[in-house]
C-alpha positions as CSV (number, residue, x, y, z in Angstrom):
1,M,5.3,60.0,26.7
2,I,9.1,58.7,26.6
3,R,8.2,55.6,28.5
4,I,6.0,54.7,25.5
5,L,8.8,55.7,23.1
6,C,11.1,53.6,24.9
7,V,9.0,50.2,25.3
8,L,8.3,50.9,21.8
9,S,12.0,50.8,20.9
10,I,13.2,48.1,23.1
11,V,10.4,45.4,21.3
12,A,11.5,47.3,17.7
13,V,14.7,45.9,18.7
14,A,13.7,42.7,19.8
15,G,11.6,42.1,16.9
16,L,14.9,43.1,15.1
17,A,16.8,40.4,17.0
18,A,14.8,37.9,16.5
19,W,14.5,38.3,12.3
20,G,18.1,38.4,12.6
21,V,18.9,35.3,14.4
22,I,15.9,33.7,12.6
23,T,17.4,34.7,9.2
24,L,21.0,33.3,10.1
25,Y,19.4,30.2,11.1
26,D,17.8,30.3,7.6
27,E,20.6,30.7,5.8
28,N,23.9,29.8,7.0
29,L,23.2,26.4,9.1
30,Q,23.2,23.1,7.6
31,V,20.1,21.5,9.5
32,G,17.5,24.4,8.3
33,R,14.0,24.8,8.2
34,M,11.5,21.9,6.9
35,W,11.6,23.4,3.5
36,E,15.7,23.4,3.2
37,T,15.8,19.4,4.5
38,P,16.2,17.0,1.6
39,A,13.2,15.0,2.2
40,I,11.6,18.1,0.3
41,K,14.0,19.5,-2.2
42,P,13.8,16.4,-4.5
43,Y,10.1,17.6,-5.0
44,E,10.8,21.2,-5.8
45,N,12.8,19.8,-8.9
46,P,10.1,20.1,-12.0
47,I,8.6,17.1,-13.3
48,P,10.4,15.5,-16.4
49,V,8.5,15.5,-20.2
50,M,7.4,11.6,-20.5
51,D,8.0,10.2,-24.1
52,A,4.6,10.0,-25.9
53,A,4.8,6.2,-26.5
54,S,5.8,5.6,-22.6
55,I,2.1,5.6,-21.4
56,P,0.2,2.2,-21.8
57,V,-3.2,2.4,-23.4
58,D,-4.3,-1.4,-22.7
59,G,-2.4,-4.6,-21.0
60,G,-2.2,-4.0,-17.3
61,E,-4.4,-3.9,-14.3
62,R,-7.4,-2.8,-17.0
63,V,-7.2,-6.3,-18.5
64,Y,-7.2,-8.1,-15.0
65,R,-10.4,-5.8,-14.3
66,L,-12.1,-6.3,-17.4
67,T,-11.6,-9.9,-18.1
68,D,-14.5,-12.2,-16.8
69,P,-13.0,-14.3,-13.2
70,A,-13.9,-16.9,-14.8
71,L,-11.6,-17.2,-18.0
72,L,-9.2,-15.9,-16.1
73,Q,-5.9,-17.5,-15.7
74,S,-2.6,-17.2,-14.2
75,P,0.5,-16.0,-16.3
76,V,2.6,-18.1,-13.9
77,D,2.9,-21.8,-12.6
78,L,1.2,-21.7,-9.7
79,G,2.6,-24.6,-8.7
80,A,6.0,-23.9,-8.6
81,A,8.0,-24.2,-5.5
82,D,9.8,-20.8,-5.7
83,L,5.9,-19.1,-6.2
84,I,4.7,-20.9,-3.3
85,K,7.3,-19.8,-0.7
86,A,7.1,-16.4,-2.0
87,G,2.9,-16.8,-2.0
88,G,3.5,-17.9,2.0
89,T,5.5,-15.0,2.4
90,G,3.1,-12.4,0.4
91,Y,0.5,-13.8,3.0
92,G,2.0,-13.2,5.7
93,R,2.3,-9.9,4.8
94,Y,-0.9,-8.8,3.5
95,C,-3.7,-11.7,4.5
96,I,-2.6,-13.1,8.0
97,Q,-4.6,-10.9,10.3
98,C,-7.4,-11.5,9.0
99,H,-7.4,-15.2,7.9
100,G,-5.0,-16.1,10.5
101,R,-2.5,-18.9,10.9
102,H,-4.1,-21.9,10.3
103,F,-5.8,-19.9,7.8
104,D,-9.3,-20.3,9.0
105,G,-10.2,-16.8,9.1
106,L,-9.8,-16.5,13.1
107,G,-6.7,-13.9,12.6
108,T,-6.4,-11.0,15.3
109,V,-8.3,-8.5,13.0
110,G,-10.5,-11.3,11.9
111,Q,-11.9,-12.9,14.6
112,S,-13.3,-9.6,15.6
113,F,-15.7,-9.8,12.1
114,A,-19.1,-11.1,11.6
115,P,-19.0,-13.1,9.7
116,L,-15.4,-14.8,9.9
117,P,-13.1,-14.3,6.9
118,R,-12.9,-17.5,4.8
119,D,-10.9,-20.6,5.5
120,L,-9.0,-20.9,2.9
121,R,-8.9,-24.3,3.3
122,S,-12.9,-25.0,2.9
123,A,-14.0,-26.4,-0.1
124,K,-15.8,-23.2,-1.3
125,V,-12.5,-21.4,-1.4
126,Q,-10.5,-24.5,-3.1
127,S,-13.0,-25.5,-5.4
128,L,-12.8,-21.5,-7.1
129,A,-10.8,-21.1,-10.1
130,V,-8.3,-18.9,-9.7
131,G,-9.6,-16.5,-12.1
132,Q,-12.3,-15.9,-8.9
133,I,-10.0,-15.9,-6.4
134,F,-7.3,-13.5,-8.2
135,H,-10.8,-10.8,-8.7
136,E,-11.9,-11.4,-4.9
137,I,-8.4,-10.6,-4.2
138,S,-8.1,-7.7,-6.3
139,Y,-11.3,-6.0,-6.2
140,G,-12.6,-7.7,-3.2
141,I,-16.2,-9.2,-2.7
142,P,-19.2,-6.8,-3.0
143,G,-21.2,-6.8,0.3
144,G,-18.2,-9.0,1.8
145,R,-15.9,-7.7,4.3
146,Q,-12.5,-8.5,1.4
147,P,-10.8,-5.4,0.7
148,A,-9.8,-4.2,-2.6
149,L,-5.9,-4.8,-2.6
150,A,-4.5,-4.5,-6.5
151,T,-3.2,-1.1,-5.3
152,T,-1.6,-2.6,-2.2
153,I,-0.2,-5.9,-3.8
154,D,1.6,-6.3,-6.7
155,V,-0.1,-8.0,-9.8
156,G,2.7,-11.0,-9.3
157,E,2.7,-10.9,-5.9
158,R,-1.3,-11.6,-5.8
159,W,-0.5,-14.6,-7.9
160,Q,1.9,-16.0,-6.0
161,I,-0.4,-16.1,-2.9
162,I,-3.4,-17.8,-5.2
163,G,-0.3,-20.2,-6.1
164,F,0.3,-20.8,-2.1
165,V,-3.9,-20.6,-1.1
166,K,-4.3,-23.5,-3.8
167,S,-1.4,-25.7,-2.1
168,L,-2.9,-25.4,1.1
169,G,-5.6,-27.8,0.0
170,L,-8.5,-29.1,1.7
171,R,-8.6,-29.5,5.3
172,P,-9.3,-32.6,6.7
């Protein structure tokens, strides 16, 4: 019986010691536990109340989605040199993996697809209206491999990429 009481006492003392160390760690050390890190703390603040007029009810992505692709026009000059340069950067960030360095659909990822991604310098792509290209980049191609990138690529950057693609011209 005395042995059992001694073992229970040792377990109780060890448990209290562990609780004390954890409490000391949580309350006195700068590093703290995960819920004490700077990355988590900002999310603990209450969400500010928005002004009633701050939520848009028209315009934005919805207009692009609902507009007939044949009627959709670019809000920017797609032939501007700075826009084409920015579009090339966007292409390198979002499109090159599938469409490739030579725009032929033989990118690192694209070459494993059947059918291959479209050749961006083909007559089929270069003859598409800019609104159609915008829709295909933004909302994907039904039954195709082109993913919907509306939530990945900003509207302005999509137009830049379209300007870049149109500047490529037909493959000789």
